[in-house]
VEXDREN-2710 file (C-alpha; in Angstrom, 1 decimal):
% VEXDREN-2710
k/r/px/py/pz
1/MET/0.0/0.0/0.0
2/THR/1.2/3.5/-0.8
3/ASN/2.2/5.6/2.2
4/PRO/-0.1/8.7/2.1
5/ALA/2.4/11.0/3.9
6/PRO/5.0/13.0/1.9
7/SER/7.7/10.8/0.6
8/ALA/10.8/12.6/1.8
9/ALA/11.7/15.9/3.5
10/PRO/11.0/18.9/1.3
11/ARG/13.9/20.5/-0.4
12/THR/14.3/24.3/-0.4
13/ARG/16.9/26.2/-2.3
14/VAL/17.8/29.8/-2.8
15/VAL/19.5/30.5/-6.2
16/GLY/20.2/34.1/-7.2
17/GLN/16.9/35.9/-7.4
18/SER/14.7/32.8/-6.9
19/GLU/13.8/30.3/-4.2
20/SER/12.4/26.9/-4.7
21/PHE/10.5/24.2/-2.8
22/THR/10.3/20.6/-3.9
23/GLN/8.3/17.7/-2.3
24/ARG/7.2/14.3/-3.5
25/PHE/3.8/13.0/-2.6
26/SER/2.0/9.6/-2.8
27/SER/-0.3/9.4/-5.8
28/THR/-3.4/9.4/-3.7
29/PRO/-6.2/11.9/-3.0
30/ARG/-4.5/12.6/0.4
31/GLY/-1.2/13.3/-1.4
32/ALA/-3.0/15.8/-3.7
33/ARG/-4.6/17.5/-0.7
34/LEU/-1.2/17.7/1.1
35/ALA/0.4/19.3/-2.0
36/ARG/-2.3/22.0/-2.0
37/ARG/-1.9/22.7/1.7
38/LEU/1.9/22.8/1.6
39/THR/1.7/25.2/-1.3
40/VAL/-0.3/27.7/0.7
41/LEU/2.1/27.3/3.7
42/GLN/5.2/27.8/1.5
43/ILE/3.8/30.8/-0.3
44/GLU/3.0/32.3/3.2
45/ARG/6.7/31.7/4.1
46/TRP/7.6/33.7/1.1
47/GLY/5.5/36.6/2.4
48/MET/2.2/36.1/0.5
49/ALA/-0.7/35.8/2.9
50/PRO/-3.3/33.0/2.7
51/GLY/-6.4/34.3/1.0
52/SER/-4.4/36.7/-1.2
53/GLU/-4.9/36.5/-4.9
54/VAL/-1.6/34.8/-5.6
55/SER/-2.1/32.3/-2.8
56/ASP/-5.7/31.4/-3.9
57/ARG/-4.7/31.1/-7.6
58/ALA/-1.7/28.9/-6.7
59/ALA/-3.8/26.7/-4.4
60/LEU/-6.3/26.1/-7.2
61/VAL/-3.7/25.4/-9.8
62/VAL/-1.8/23.0/-7.6
63/ALA/-5.1/21.3/-6.6
64/GLU/-6.0/20.7/-10.3
65/LEU/-2.6/19.6/-11.4
66/ALA/-2.1/17.3/-8.3
67/ALA/-5.6/15.8/-8.9
68/ASN/-4.7/15.2/-12.5
69/ALA/-1.4/13.5/-11.5
70/VAL/-3.2/11.3/-9.1
71/THR/-6.1/10.5/-11.4
72/HIS/-4.6/10.3/-14.9
73/GLY/-0.8/10.2/-14.3
74/ARG/-0.7/7.6/-11.6
75/VAL/1.6/4.6/-11.9
76/PRO/1.2/2.1/-9.0
77/GLY/4.0/2.5/-6.5
78/ARG/5.2/5.9/-7.9
79/ASP/4.9/9.3/-6.4
80/PHE/4.2/12.7/-8.0
81/GLU/6.4/15.7/-7.4
82/LEU/5.6/19.3/-6.7
83/ASN/8.1/22.1/-7.4
84/LEU/7.4/25.7/-6.5
85/THR/9.8/28.4/-7.6
86/TRP/9.4/32.0/-6.5
87/LEU/11.1/34.4/-8.9
88/HIS/11.5/37.4/-6.6
89/GLY/9.2/40.2/-7.6
90/SER/8.1/38.7/-10.9
91/SER/6.3/35.3/-10.8
92/LEU/5.6/32.0/-9.1
93/ARG/6.3/28.9/-11.1
94/ILE/4.4/25.7/-10.3
95/GLU/5.5/22.3/-11.6
96/VAL/3.7/19.0/-11.0
97/SER/5.4/15.9/-12.4
98/ASP/4.1/12.4/-12.7
99/THR/5.6/9.2/-14.1
100/ARG/3.0/8.5/-16.8
101/GLY/4.3/9.8/-20.1
102/GLU/2.3/7.9/-22.7
103/ARG/-0.7/10.2/-22.4
104/SER/-0.1/13.4/-24.2
105/LEU/-1.9/16.6/-23.1
106/PRO/-3.2/19.2/-25.4
107/ALA/-1.2/22.3/-25.9
108/PRO/-2.1/25.6/-24.1
109/GLY/-4.8/27.4/-26.1
110/ARG/-6.0/24.1/-27.7
111/LEU/-8.1/22.6/-24.9
112/GLY/-11.4/21.2/-26.1
113/ARG/-14.6/22.1/-24.3
114/PRO/-16.2/19.3/-22.3
115/TYR/-19.8/18.3/-22.9
116/PRO/-22.1/20.1/-20.5
117/ASP/-23.0/16.9/-18.7
118/ALA/-19.5/15.5/-18.6
119/GLU/-18.1/14.7/-15.2
120/CYS/-14.5/15.5/-16.1
121/GLY/-12.4/17.6/-18.5
122/ARG/-12.5/21.0/-16.8
123/GLY/-9.2/20.9/-14.7
124/LEU/-6.8/22.2/-17.4
125/LEU/-9.4/24.8/-18.4
126/LEU/-9.2/26.1/-14.8
127/VAL/-5.4/26.0/-14.9
128/GLU/-5.5/27.9/-18.2
129/ALA/-7.8/30.5/-16.7
130/MET/-5.8/31.0/-13.5
131/ALA/-2.2/30.8/-14.9
132/ASP/-0.6/33.5/-16.9
133/ARG/1.3/30.8/-18.8
134/TRP/1.3/27.0/-18.8
135/SER/3.0/24.2/-20.7
136/VAL/3.7/20.5/-20.7
137/GLN/7.2/19.1/-20.9
138/GLU/8.5/15.5/-21.3
139/ARG/10.2/14.3/-18.1
140/LEU/13.1/12.0/-18.5
141/PRO/13.5/9.0/-18.0
142/ALA/9.7/8.7/-17.9
143/GLY/6.7/11.0/-17.4
144/LYS/5.7/14.6/-17.9
145/THR/5.8/17.9/-16.1
146/VAL/3.0/20.4/-16.3
147/ARG/4.2/23.9/-15.5
148/ALA/2.1/26.9/-14.7
149/GLU/3.3/30.4/-14.0
150/LEU/1.5/33.1/-12.1
151/ASP/2.7/36.7/-12.5
152/LEU/2.8/38.8/-9.3
153/ARG/0.6/41.6/-10.4
154/ARG/0.5/43.6/-7.2
155/PRO/3.1/44.4/-4.5
156/VAL/3.0/41.7/-1.9
157/ARG/2.5/42.9/1.7
158/ALA/3.1/40.7/4.7
159/PRO/0.2/40.5/7.1
160/ARG/0.5/42.6/10.3
161/LEU/0.5/40.3/13.3
162/THR/0.7/41.2/16.9
163/VAL/2.8/38.9/19.2
164/GLY/0.5/37.1/21.6
165/LYS/-2.6/37.7/19.6
166/SER/-4.5/34.7/18.2
167/LEU/-4.5/34.4/14.5
168/ASP/-7.8/35.0/12.7
169/LEU/-7.8/34.2/9.0
170/ARG/-10.4/36.9/8.3
171/GLU/-7.9/39.5/9.5
172/LEU/-5.3/38.2/7.2
173/ARG/-7.6/38.4/4.2
174/GLU/-8.7/41.9/5.1
175/ASP/-5.1/43.0/5.7
176/THR/-3.9/41.8/2.3
177/ARG/-6.7/43.4/0.2
178/PRO/-5.5/46.2/-2.0
179/SER/-6.0/49.7/-0.6
END
């Protein structure tokens, strides 16, 4: 049985004007949920509050790409990988890699519309709507990586927190709204 916990300790790196976070997850619904939650936490560590536009967009993109990796890219016994790269002041790059490479994905801008009563087929449409750019790359030795980039459109403000005060997420959301 696949262990639902993250596969190994996350790796973080600072290279020049960027920072990255990489973590492998089990190819299960729980692994996809953990990927989304850790994305929000890592983005918060980089100074973008939960509930901010970038955090919400990133959480949605990771949720869709991780769900696709678990549902369509799953190979028994293999994990999927999440890589987040914050390019200081310009963009957030999200990459989700799986080990199934024989299924090709449509190119950006060429996604078909699902039938109105279809139960699937909308995930990449959401990614295309939320991301400023996205692409699919072959991953060697096997698999694929779906990359999405979110431009940082507004200056990012860290939330104002008072030491000893309990944290209320409503305050964080109000504090990060544009003035």
